[in-house]
C-alpha positions in Angstrom: 0.0 0.0 0.0 1.4 3.3 -1.1 2.0 6.1 1.5 1.8 9.6 0.1 4.5 11.0 2.3 6.9 8.2 1.5 6.2 8.9 -2.1 7.2 12.5 -1.5 10.4 11.4 0.2 11.3 9.3 -2.8 10.6 12.2 -5.2 12.7 14.4 -3.0 15.7 12.1 -3.3 15.2 11.7 -7.0 14.9 15.4 -7.8 17.7 16.5 -5.4 20.2 13.8 -6.3 19.3 13.0 -9.8 22.8 12.3 -11.0 23.1 8.8 -9.5 26.2 8.0 -11.5 28.2 10.9 -10.1 26.9 11.0 -6.5 26.4 7.3 -5.9 22.8 7.8 -4.9 20.6 5.5 -6.9 17.3 6.7 -8.3 14.4 5.3 -6.3 11.3 3.7 -7.6 8.5 6.1 -6.8 6.0 3.7 -5.3 5.2 5.1 -1.9 6.6 2.0 -0.2 9.4 2.2 2.3 12.2 -0.3 2.3 16.0 -0.7 2.4 16.6 1.0 -1.0 14.9 4.2 0.4 16.8 4.1 3.7 20.1 3.4 1.9 19.5 6.4 -0.4 18.7 8.7 2.5 21.8 7.5 4.3 23.9 8.3 1.3 22.2 11.7 1.0 23.0 12.5 4.7 26.6 11.5 4.2 26.9 13.7 1.1 25.4 16.7 2.9 28.0 16.2 5.6 30.9 16.2 3.2 31.6 12.5 3.3 33.0 11.5 -0.1 33.0 7.7 0.1 29.3 7.2 0.3 28.0 3.9 1.7 24.7 2.2 2.4 26.0 1.6 5.9 25.5 4.1 8.7 28.9 3.3 10.1 31.4 4.9 12.5 32.4 7.6 10.0 28.8 8.8 9.6 28.1 8.5 13.3 31.3 10.4 14.2 30.6 13.1 11.7 27.2 13.9 13.2 28.8 14.2 16.6 31.8 16.3 15.5 29.7 18.7 13.3 26.6 19.1 15.3 26.7 17.2 18.6 22.9 16.9 18.2 20.5 17.7 15.4 17.6 20.2 16.1 16.4 23.6 15.0 19.5 25.2 16.3 22.1 23.0 14.6 20.4 21.6 11.4 22.8 23.0 8.7 20.4 23.4 5.7 16.9 22.9 4.5 18.0 20.0 2.4 19.6 18.3 5.4 16.4 18.8 7.3 14.3 17.3 4.5 16.5 14.2 4.7 15.6 13.9 8.4 11.9 14.6 7.7 11.9 12.0 4.9 13.5 9.4 7.2 10.8 10.1 9.9 8.0 9.5 7.4 9.7 6.3 6.2 9.7 5.1 9.9 6.0 6.0 10.3 6.4 9.3 12.1 5.2 12.8 11.2 8.0 14.5 9.4 6.4 17.9 9.2 5.6 18.0 5.4 9.3 17.6 4.2 9.5 21.4 4.0 13.0 21.8 5.2 12.0 23.2 8.6 12.8 21.5 11.9 9.5 22.6 13.3 7.4 21.5 16.3 6.0 18.6 14.4 9.5 17.3 13.7 10.4 17.8 17.4 7.3 15.9 18.4 8.1 13.1 16.1 11.6 12.8 17.4 10.3 12.8 21.0 7.9 10.0 20.0 10.7 8.1 18.3 12.8 8.3 21.5 9.9 7.1 23.7 9.4 4.1 21.3 13.1 3.4 21.5 13.0 3.6 25.3 15.6 6.4 25.5 13.4 9.4 26.3 14.9 9.4 29.8 18.3 9.8 28.4 17.4 12.1 25.5 14.3 14.2 26.5 13.0 16.7 24.1 13.0 16.9 20.3 16.7 16.8 19.5 18.2 13.8 17.5 21.4 12.5 18.9 24.0 10.5 16.8 23.0 7.0 18.0 19.3 7.7 17.6 19.9 9.2 14.2 21.6 6.0 13.3 18.5 4.1 14.5 16.3 6.4 12.5 18.1 5.4 9.2 17.4 1.7 9.5 14.4 -0.6 8.8 14.3 -1.5 12.5 10.8 -1.0 14.1 10.4 0.6 17.5 6.8 -0.5 17.9 5.4 -4.0 18.3 5.0 -5.5 14.8 4.0 -8.9 13.2 2.4 -10.3 16.4 5.4 -9.5 18.5 5.5 -9.7 22.2 4.9 -6.5 24.3 7.0 -8.0 27.0 9.9 -8.5 24.7 9.5 -4.9 23.5 9.6 -3.7 27.1 12.9 -5.6 27.5 14.3 -4.1 24.3 13.3 -0.6 25.5 14.9 -1.2 28.9 18.1 -2.3 27.4 18.2 0.8 25.2 17.4 3.1 28.0 20.0 1.7 30.4 22.9 1.0 28.1 22.7 3.4 25.1 25.2 5.8 26.7 27.9 3.1 26.6 30.3 3.5 23.7 29.6 0.3 21.8 25.9 -0.1 22.5 23.6 1.0 19.8 19.8 1.3 19.5 18.3 -2.1 19.1 14.8 -2.8 17.6 11.8 -2.5 19.9 9.5 -4.6 17.8 8.7 -7.4 20.2 10.9 -10.0 18.5 14.1 -11.7 19.6 16.9 -11.4 17.1 20.6 -11.4 16.6 20.9 -7.7 17.7 18.9 -8.4 20.9 21.0 -11.5 21.7 24.2 -9.4 21.3 22.8 -6.6 23.4 22.1 -9.0 26.3 25.8 -10.0 26.3 26.9 -6.3 26.3 24.5 -5.6 29.1 25.9 -8.4 31.2 29.5 -7.3 30.5 28.7 -3.7 31.5 27.1 -5.0 34.8 30.2 -7.0 35.4 32.2 -3.8 35.3 33.8 -4.2 31.9 35.0 -0.9 30.5 34.1 0.4 27.0 36.4 -1.2 24.5 36.7 -4.3 26.7 33.0 -5.2 26.6 32.5 -6.7 23.1 29.3 -8.7 23.2 31.1 -12.1 23.0 30.7 -14.9 25.5 34.4 -15.0 26.4 36.4 -16.1 29.4 35.9 -12.9 31.3 32.1 -12.9 30.8 31.9 -16.6 31.8 34.1 -16.0 34.9 31.9 -13.1 36.0 28.6 -15.0 35.5 29.9 -17.9 37.7 29.8 -15.5 40.7 26.3 -14.1 39.8 23.9 -17.0 40.5 20.4 -15.7 40.9 17.6 -17.4 42.8 14.3 -16.8 44.6 14.5 -13.4 46.3 17.0 -11.8 43.9 15.9 -8.4 42.7 17.4 -5.5 40.8 19.3 -5.5 37.5 20.6 -9.1 37.7 17.1 -10.5 38.2 15.9 -8.3 35.3 18.7 -9.6 33.0 18.0 -13.2 34.0 14.2 -13.0 33.5 14.8 -11.1 30.3 17.0 -14.1 29.1 14.2 -16.5 30.1 11.6 -14.5 28.2 13.8 -14.3 25.1 14.0 -18.1 25.2 10.2 -18.3 25.2 9.8 -19.0 28.9 6.6 -17.6 30.4 7.9 -15.5 33.3 7.4 -11.9 34.4 10.2 -9.4 33.6 11.6 -8.3 36.9 12.3 -10.1 40.2 13.3 -13.8 40.7 10.1 -15.2 42.2 8.9 -18.7 43.0 7.1 -18.8 39.7 10.4 -17.9 38.0 12.0 -20.8 39.9 9.4 -23.2 38.6 10.0 -22.0 35.0 13.7 -22.4 35.5 13.3 -26.0 36.6 11.3 -26.7 33.5 13.9 -25.1 31.3 16.7 -26.9 32.9 14.9 -30.3 32.5 14.2 -29.5 28.9 17.8 -28.5 28.2 19.2 -31.5 30.1 20.9 -29.3 32.7 21.1 -30.1 36.4 17.7 -29.1 37.8 18.5 -26.6 40.6 15.8 -23.9 40.1 18.6 -21.3 40.2 20.1 -19.1 37.6 23.5 -20.8 37.9 26.3 -20.6 35.3 25.1 -23.5 33.2 21.6 -22.0 33.0 22.9 -18.5 32.2 25.1 -20.0 29.5 22.2 -22.0 27.9 20.0 -18.9 27.9 22.7 -16.6 26.4 24.5 -18.6 23.7 23.5 -21.6 21.6 26.3 -23.9 22.8 25.8 -23.0 26.5 28.3 -24.3 29.0 30.9 -26.1 26.8 32.4 -27.9 29.8 29.3 -30.1 29.9 29.9 -33.7 29.0 27.4 -35.2 26.7 26.4 -38.8 26.2 26.2 -38.5 22.4 28.8 -37.5 19.8 29.4 -37.5 16.1 32.6 -37.6 14.1 34.3 -38.3 10.8 36.7 -41.0 12.1 36.1 -44.8 12.1 35.1 -46.2 15.5 37.7 -49.0 16.0 37.6 -51.4 19.0 40.1 -49.2 20.8 38.2 -46.0 20.1 34.9 -47.7 21.0 36.3 -48.5 24.4 37.6 -45.0 24.8 34.2 -43.5 24.0 32.5 -45.9 26.3 34.9 -45.1 29.1 34.2 -41.4 28.6 30.5 -41.9 29.1 29.3 -41.8 25.5 26.4 -44.0 24.4 25.3 -42.6 21.0 27.5 -42.1 18.0 26.5 -40.2 14.9 28.2 -41.5 11.7 27.8 -40.6 8.1 26.1 -42.9 5.6 28.0 -41.7 2.7 31.0 -39.6 1.8 30.7 -37.9 -1.6 34.5 -37.2 -1.7 36.9 -40.0 -2.6 39.9 -38.1 -1.3 38.8 -35.9 1.7 38.2 -37.5 5.1 38.6 -41.1 4.0 36.9 -42.5 7.2 33.9 -40.1 7.2 31.6 -42.8 5.8 30.7 -45.8 8.0 33.5 -48.3 7.3 33.1 -52.1 6.9 32.7 -53.8 10.2 32.3 -50.5 12.1 28.7 -51.0 13.1 29.5 -54.5 14.4 32.2 -52.9 16.6 29.7 -50.2 17.9 27.2 -53.0 18.8 29.9 -55.2 20.4 30.9 -52.4 22.8 27.3 -51.6 23.8 27.1 -48.3 21.9 24.4 -47.1 19.6 24.6 -45.3 16.2 22.5 -42.6 14.6 23.1 -42.1 10.8 23.7 -38.7 9.1 23.3 -38.0 5.4 25.2 -35.1 3.9 26.6 -34.4 0.4 27.1 -30.6 -0.1 24.2 -28.8 1.6 26.2 -25.7 2.3 24.3 -23.1 0.3 20.6 -22.3 -0.4 20.8 -23.3 -4.1 21.5 -26.9 -3.2 18.1 -27.3 -1.6 14.9 -28.1 -3.6 12.0 -30.6 -3.6 13.8 -32.6 -6.3 17.1 -32.7 -4.4 15.3 -33.7 -1.3 13.8 -36.7 -3.1 17.1 -37.6 -4.6 18.9 -37.3 -1.2 16.2 -39.5 0.4 16.5 -42.2 -2.2 20.2 -42.3 -1.9 20.0 -42.3 1.9 17.6 -45.2 1.8 20.1 -47.1 -0.4 23.0 -46.4 1.9 21.2 -47.1 5.1 19.9 -50.4 3.8 23.4 -51.3 2.6 24.9 -50.6 6.1 22.1 -52.6 7.8 20.1 -49.9 9.6 16.8 -51.3 10.7 13.3 -50.0 10.1 12.5 -47.1 12.5 16.0 -45.6 12.3 16.0 -41.7 12.1 18.3 -40.5 9.4 19.5 -36.9 9.9 19.7 -34.8 6.7 22.1 -31.9 6.9 21.6 -28.2 6.4 25.2 -27.3 7.1 25.2 -23.5 6.6 23.6 -20.4 8.1 20.2 -20.5 6.4 18.4 -17.2 6.6 14.7 -17.5 7.5 13.6 -16.6 4.0 15.9 -19.3 2.6 14.3 -21.8 5.0 10.9 -21.0 3.5 12.0 -21.0 -0.1 14.5 -23.7 -0.2 14.9 -25.8 2.9 11.2 -26.6 3.6 10.5 -27.8 0.0 13.7 -29.9 0.2 12.5 -31.6 3.4 9.0 -32.1 2.0 10.7 -34.1 -0.7 12.8 -36.0 1.8 9.8 -36.8 4.0 7.6 -37.8 1.2 10.2 -40.2 -0.2 11.3 -41.7 3.1 7.8 -42.2 4.4 6.5 -43.7 1.1 9.5 -45.8 0.2 11.1 -47.0 3.4 10.6 -47.9 7.0 13.0 -45.1 8.1 12.2 -41.7 9.6 13.5 -38.2 9.0 15.7 -36.0 11.2 17.2 -32.7 10.4 20.7 -31.4 11.3 21.2 -27.7 11.2 20.8 -24.4 13.1 18.0 -23.9 15.7 15.6 -22.1 13.4 16.0 -24.7 10.7 15.4 -27.6 13.1 12.3 -25.9 14.6 10.7 -24.9 11.3 11.3 -28.2 9.6 9.9 -30.0 12.6 6.9 -27.6 12.8 6.2 -28.3 9.1 5.9 -32.0 9.9 9.0 -32.9 7.9 11.2 -34.2 10.6 10.7 -36.3 13.7 13.8 -35.0 15.5 16.4 -32.3 15.3 20.2 -32.5 15.6 21.2 -28.9 16.4 24.4 -27.4 15.2 24.8 -25.2 18.3 28.6 -24.8 18.1 27.9 -22.3 15.3 26.8 -19.7 17.8 27.2 -16.8 15.4 24.7 -18.3 12.9 21.6 -16.1 12.4 19.6 -19.3 12.7 21.0 -19.8 16.2 21.3 -16.3 17.6 17.9 -15.2 18.9 16.3 -18.6 18.7 15.6 -21.0 21.6 16.6 -24.7 21.6 14.1 -26.4 19.3 11.2 -28.3 20.8 12.1 -31.4 18.8 15.8 -31.6 19.6 17.4 -35.0 20.0 21.1 -34.0 20.0 22.7 -30.7 20.8 26.2 -30.3 19.3 28.1 -28.0 21.7 31.9 -28.6 21.5 34.7 -30.5 19.8 36.8 -32.7 22.1 39.3 -35.5 21.9 38.9 -38.6 24.1 41.2 -41.6 24.6 44.9 -41.9 23.9 47.1 -43.9 21.6 45.2 -46.1 19.3 42.0 -45.2 21.1 42.4 -41.4 20.6 39.4 -39.9 18.6 38.3 -36.4 17.9 34.5 -36.0 18.2 31.8 -33.3 18.4 30.4 -33.5 21.9 26.6 -33.6 22.0 24.0 -33.4 24.7 21.3 -36.1 24.2 17.6 -35.4 25.0 16.5 -39.0 24.8 14.2 -38.3 21.9 16.3 -40.6 19.7 18.5 -43.3 21.0 19.9 -44.4 17.7 20.3 -48.1 16.8 22.2 -50.8 18.8 21.5 -53.7 16.5 21.9 -53.9 12.7 20.9 -56.1 9.8 23.6 -57.8 7.8 23.2 -55.1 5.1 22.2 -55.3 1.5 24.6 -54.3 -1.2 23.3 -51.6 -3.6 22.1 -53.4 -6.7 24.4 -53.0 -9.7 23.2 -51.8 -13.0 20.5 -49.4 -11.8 19.6 -46.4 -13.8 21.4 -43.1 -13.2 20.8 -39.4 -13.9 20.7 -38.8 -17.6 23.7 -37.1 -19.1 21.9 -34.3 -20.9 25.1 -32.6 -22.2 26.2 -35.8 -23.9 23.0 -37.3 -25.2 20.0 -35.0 -25.0 20.1 -33.8 -28.6 20.8 -37.2 -30.0 18.0 -38.9 -28.0 15.5 -36.2 -29.0 16.4 -36.7 -32.7 15.9 -40.5 -32.4 12.6 -40.0 -30.5 11.4 -37.7 -33.3 12.5 -40.1 -36.0 10.8 -43.1 -34.4 7.5 -41.3 -33.6 7.4 -39.9 -37.2 7.9 -43.4 -38.5 4.7 -44.6 -36.8 2.7 -41.6 -37.8 3.3 -39.1 -35.0 5.0 -36.0 -36.5 6.8 -33.3 -34.5 3.5 -31.4 -34.2 -0.1 -32.2 -34.7 -1.2 -35.6 -35.9 -4.5 -37.4 -35.7 -5.8 -40.7 -34.4 -8.4 -42.7 -32.5 -8.5 -42.4 -28.7 -9.1 -45.4 -26.4 -12.7 -44.3 -26.2 -13.2 -44.4 -30.0 -13.0 -40.7 -30.7 -11.0 -39.2 -33.7 -8.9 -36.4 -32.4 -6.0 -34.1 -33.3 -3.0 -34.2 -31.0 -2.2 -30.5 -31.0 -1.5 -29.7 -27.3 2.2 -30.5 -27.1 4.9 -31.1 -29.8 7.3 -34.0 -29.5 10.0 -31.6 -28.4 7.9 -30.1 -25.7 6.8 -33.5 -24.4 10.4 -34.7 -24.5 11.7 -31.6 -22.6 9.1 -32.2 -19.9 10.4 -35.8 -19.5 14.0 -34.5 -19.4 13.2 -31.9 -16.7 11.7 -34.6 -14.5 14.6 -37.1 -15.2 15.5 -36.9 -11.5 12.1 -38.3 -10.6 12.1 -41.1 -13.2 15.6 -42.0 -12.0 14.4 -42.0 -8.4 11.5 -44.3 -9.0 13.6 -46.6 -11.2 16.2 -47.0 -8.4 13.6 -47.4 -5.7 11.7 -50.1 -7.5 14.8 -51.6 -9.2 13.3 -51.5 -12.7 14.2 -49.8 -16.0 13.6 -46.1 -16.1 12.4 -46.3 -19.8 9.5 -48.5 -18.7 8.0 -45.5 -16.9 9.3 -42.8 -19.3 7.8 -44.3 -22.4 4.1 -44.3 -21.5 4.4 -40.8 -19.9 6.2 -39.3 -22.9 3.6 -40.9 -25.2 0.6 -39.7 -23.2 2.0 -36.1 -23.1 2.6 -36.1 -26.8 -0.9 -37.5 -27.4 -2.8 -35.0 -25.3 -5.8 -33.6 -27.1 -8.7 -31.2 -26.5 -11.0 -34.0 -25.3 -8.5 -34.7 -22.4 -8.8 -31.1 -21.3 -12.6 -31.2 -21.6 -12.8 -34.3 -19.5 -10.6 -32.7 -16.8 -12.8 -29.6 -16.8 -15.9 -31.9 -16.3 -14.3 -33.4 -13.2 -13.3 -30.0 -11.9 -16.9 -28.8 -12.1 -18.4 -32.0 -10.7 -19.9 -33.2 -14.0 -17.8 -36.3 -13.9 -16.3 -38.3 -11.1 -13.1 -39.3 -12.8 -11.0 -39.0 -16.0 -7.6 -39.9 -17.2 -5.5 -37.0 -16.1 -2.0 -35.6 -15.4 1.2 -36.3 -17.3 0.5 -40.1 -17.3 -3.2 -39.8 -18.2 -4.2 -42.1 -15.3 -7.6 -42.5 -13.9 -7.8 -41.9 -10.1 -9.5 -45.2 -9.6 -6.6 -46.9 -11.4 -4.1 -45.0 -9.2 -5.9 -46.1 -6.1 -5.8 -49.8 -7.2 -2.1 -49.6 -8.1 -1.1 -47.8 -4.9 -3.2 -50.1 -2.7 -1.6 -53.2 -4.4 1.9 -51.8 -3.7 1.0 -51.1 -0.1 -0.3 -54.6 0.3 2.9 -56.0 -1.1 5.0 -53.8 1.3 6.5 -52.0 -1.7 5.3 -48.6 -0.4 3.9 -47.3 2.8 0.7 -45.5 3.4 -2.9 -45.8 4.4 -5.1 -47.8 2.0 -7.2 -45.6 -0.3 -10.9 -46.0 -0.9 -13.4 -44.7 -3.4 -14.0 -41.7 -1.2 -10.4 -40.7 -2.0 -11.1 -40.5 -5.7 -11.2 -36.7 -6.0 -8.3 -36.2 -3.7 -6.2 -38.6 -5.8 -7.4 -37.1 -9.0 -6.2 -33.7 -7.7 -2.8 -35.2 -6.7 -2.4 -36.6 -10.2 -2.2 -33.1 -11.5 1.3 -32.9 -10.0 4.2 -34.7 -11.7 5.6 -35.5 -8.3 2.6 -37.7 -7.7 1.8 -38.9 -11.2 5.2 -40.2 -12.1 5.6 -42.4 -9.0 2.0 -43.6 -9.6 2.9 -44.5 -13.2 5.8 -46.6 -11.8 3.5 -48.3 -9.2 1.0 -48.9 -11.9 3.7 -50.8 -13.9 4.3 -53.0 -10.9 0.6 -53.6 -10.5 0.2 -54.4 -14.2 2.7 -57.2 -13.8 0.5 -58.7 -11.1 -2.6 -58.3 -13.4 -0.7 -60.0 -16.2 0.5 -62.8 -14.0 4.1 -62.2 -14.8 7.1 -61.4 -12.7 7.5 -58.0 -11.1 9.5 -55.7 -13.4 13.2 -55.6 -12.8 16.3 -54.4 -14.5 16.5 -57.8 -16.2 12.9 -57.9 -17.5 13.0 -59.2 -21.1 11.5 -57.7 -24.3 8.3 -59.7 -24.3 7.3 -58.9 -20.8 8.4 -55.3 -21.3 6.0 -55.0 -24.3 3.2 -56.7 -22.4 3.6 -54.2 -19.5 3.6 -51.3 -21.9 0.4 -52.6 -23.5 -1.3 -53.2 -20.2 -0.7 -49.5 -19.3 -3.5 -48.8 -21.8 -5.8 -51.5 -20.6 -6.6 -54.7 -22.5 -7.8 -55.7 -26.0 -6.6 -55.0 -29.5 -6.0 -51.3 -29.0 -3.9 -52.0 -25.9 -1.9 -54.5 -27.9 -1.3 -51.9 -30.6 -0.3 -49.5 -27.8 2.3 -52.0 -26.6 3.7 -52.5 -30.2 4.1 -48.7 -30.6 5.6 -48.1 -27.2 8.2 -50.9 -27.3 10.0 -49.0 -30.1 9.9 -45.8 -28.0 11.1 -47.7 -25.0 14.0 -49.1 -27.0 15.1 -45.6 -28.0 15.0 -44.3 -24.5 16.6 -47.4 -23.0 19.4 -47.1 -25.6 20.5 -43.8 -24.2 19.8 -44.7 -20.6 22.1 -47.7 -21.0 24.9 -45.4 -22.3 24.5 -43.2 -19.2 24.7 -46.3 -17.0 27.9 -47.3 -18.7 29.6 -43.9 -18.6 
């Protein structure tokens, strides 16, 4: 929604600083909406008016110092020019305050707005009146809010205001948001506040949880009856960790909440704000001297190391299912005989799956499905039993928006694949916010929290996730000699106890299909597909023929190239299903490609009839499958233990029909239908070794029974052969 005064502020910037190339002040979109581009432009304009030549988006030390040295404070007695004042007025409007018409006059309305800004910041006791001071000017030129926003907590806002009001005069403390939300800035300000109360001088206090801060906190245990600033700091820390206490004195109700927090965090339950409790409230890794009962590492657990771990009190060991590197960390992957050693020494193992996973662009729904399929193969090969939780890694500082756009879709793919195609369950390894949000979405049963990375945005300002199983807090070495092993020391919640017994393990079947090498073979395969289809009367575009229902139609929805490109774009999914079901990828690709190429206006009309309730069902989606057929195929596969799920009934017809609109549902269903069709034909379940006759029979059965189905099989076996020819080349390369 556009704001007229913000629009005027944007126009002021554009008309005053219209030579963006020379001045370094970009032209703004005049849309009446505030945002970082506007605040950056106003910051640069302020710097320019003060004679700073190296303009920057950042309101840093140079800008702050210049305000102090030139003006001391900004008001009607010091504002240097009308243009300078209009910059201040524009910033006020962009923050939601009355800037006094942007007329270049530091009038009573501007003074009133500044006084209101200071009240909202909680600094009106330090800075009464309508003058802007250097640090509050810096706060004005940010996107930070000083009123409760987005369902924020008024209690947290009162803490933020109290921190500002008490500590803003200190040299390295700057105005923090007062928006009712915990954040990185608020977490840092709490550490500064504690350091100041411990008596650290400006320049010594740095907002880090270092040795001096830790030593000071060890002598500041708080308990029932504690009042004053230390009680307020402790209750503030509790509230910021989502504990329901009052901000103020340490009362009996605070004690009860502390006991609950200590129990949840696996601390000694004392009911006091002792050093371990302070630590867990203030930094993600807490008191790193704590000894956990779980660990993870990249080194093989030999008998000597297993004994050393057991002697050190460790019970649960996290080990990697797979190492994508053939040269780095050669023992990272579970080694032959290692799980037997873990079992022999009475230890338990929880598996971790990680390939790259260190930037947002790695994560997607497709990659999640691929990772899950690979993890199932490796977990089965190593011998992990049904019920094992596999932890999939998010090993970087994922911003909250990246969690929404990348990580959650990724784990939706992981969860869907794991739940449907195995007896395993899903865990997530990553920062606190990642673990919490993936768990809240229903995509993970447990979290393995990377709390050693205390500077991660996904850890700073976030409490320990409610679904945590393991909390990674330090790196230590245990044992000596042959038994020496470096591990990450983890606290265990008891949510997951890993596995203490293992199956013999099943080698990954050889000869399975792999991802298609599009660079090497895509053009050649498309050409061969076009040649074959043209030879049987299906040109690149158009074409006519009889439908299965006896209608003469024109196939004018998709060209051969367009249908082929869709198949190539979904190659990951065809490959996934082929590897999961241990059959040939082309057996699923061929009918889906054919059905896409043969789409016609009657198909769309039938779909519309279902959408509007005129029909109950129709062939639909990429694979042109009836919902009732999908239900039968999926139920058969469930009954055979091939996939997991709740049996479907006729009442699910519309829901299944809707699901079939998505390739992520249709392609697996086409694969399950192929398995079901083998049962209906009375032949062996399709495998990678299925012969030509059975392959043609399965392709024919995809279209039903009778003469037209037989013709369908004869036409598709040629298409199958073209696709399989190139898939085989990919397997061999």
